[in-house]
C-alpha positions in Angstrom: -19.2 52.4 75.5 -18.6 56.3 74.4 -21.0 58.9 75.0 -20.6 62.0 73.0 -23.3 65.6 73.7 -23.9 67.8 71.4 -22.2 71.2 70.9 -25.0 73.4 69.1 -28.0 72.3 66.3 -27.3 69.8 64.0 -29.5 68.1 61.4 -32.9 69.2 63.7 -31.7 67.4 66.7 -31.2 69.9 69.3 -28.0 71.3 71.2 -27.7 69.1 74.6 -29.3 66.1 73.1 -27.0 63.0 74.6 -25.9 59.7 72.2 -24.3 56.4 72.7 -21.3 55.6 69.9 -22.9 52.3 68.6 -19.5 51.9 65.8 -17.2 52.8 64.1 -15.5 51.9 60.5 -12.6 53.3 58.5 -12.5 52.3 54.8 -9.6 53.7 52.6 -9.1 56.6 54.9 -12.5 57.7 55.7 -13.8 56.8 59.4 -17.9 56.9 59.8 -19.4 57.0 62.7 -22.9 55.7 64.1 -24.9 57.9 67.0 -27.7 56.9 68.7 -29.9 59.1 71.4 -29.6 57.5 74.6 -33.7 56.4 74.6 -32.5 54.5 71.6 -35.0 56.6 69.0 -32.2 58.2 66.9 -29.9 56.7 64.6 -27.1 59.1 63.1 -24.6 58.0 60.7 -21.6 61.4 60.5 -18.4 61.6 59.4 -15.2 62.0 61.5 -15.4 66.0 60.8 -18.8 66.5 61.7 -18.1 64.5 64.9 -15.3 66.9 66.1 -17.1 70.0 64.8 -20.8 69.1 66.5 -20.1 66.7 69.0 -18.0 66.7 72.7 -17.7 63.4 74.3 -18.6 63.5 78.3 -17.5 59.6 78.8 -15.0 57.7 77.6 
């Protein structure tokens, strides 16, 4: 399972928060990702641009 780390504050979440990639989907060229925090308390849905801008991969 891929693990990501937040580079900068994003939508009320603090820099350094760790996330697991739960699902990724693509519909007519638009990719969407669902991430959950490591304690599984918060779920966010983001697009590919936001993933590249605000997150860095920790573990592949």
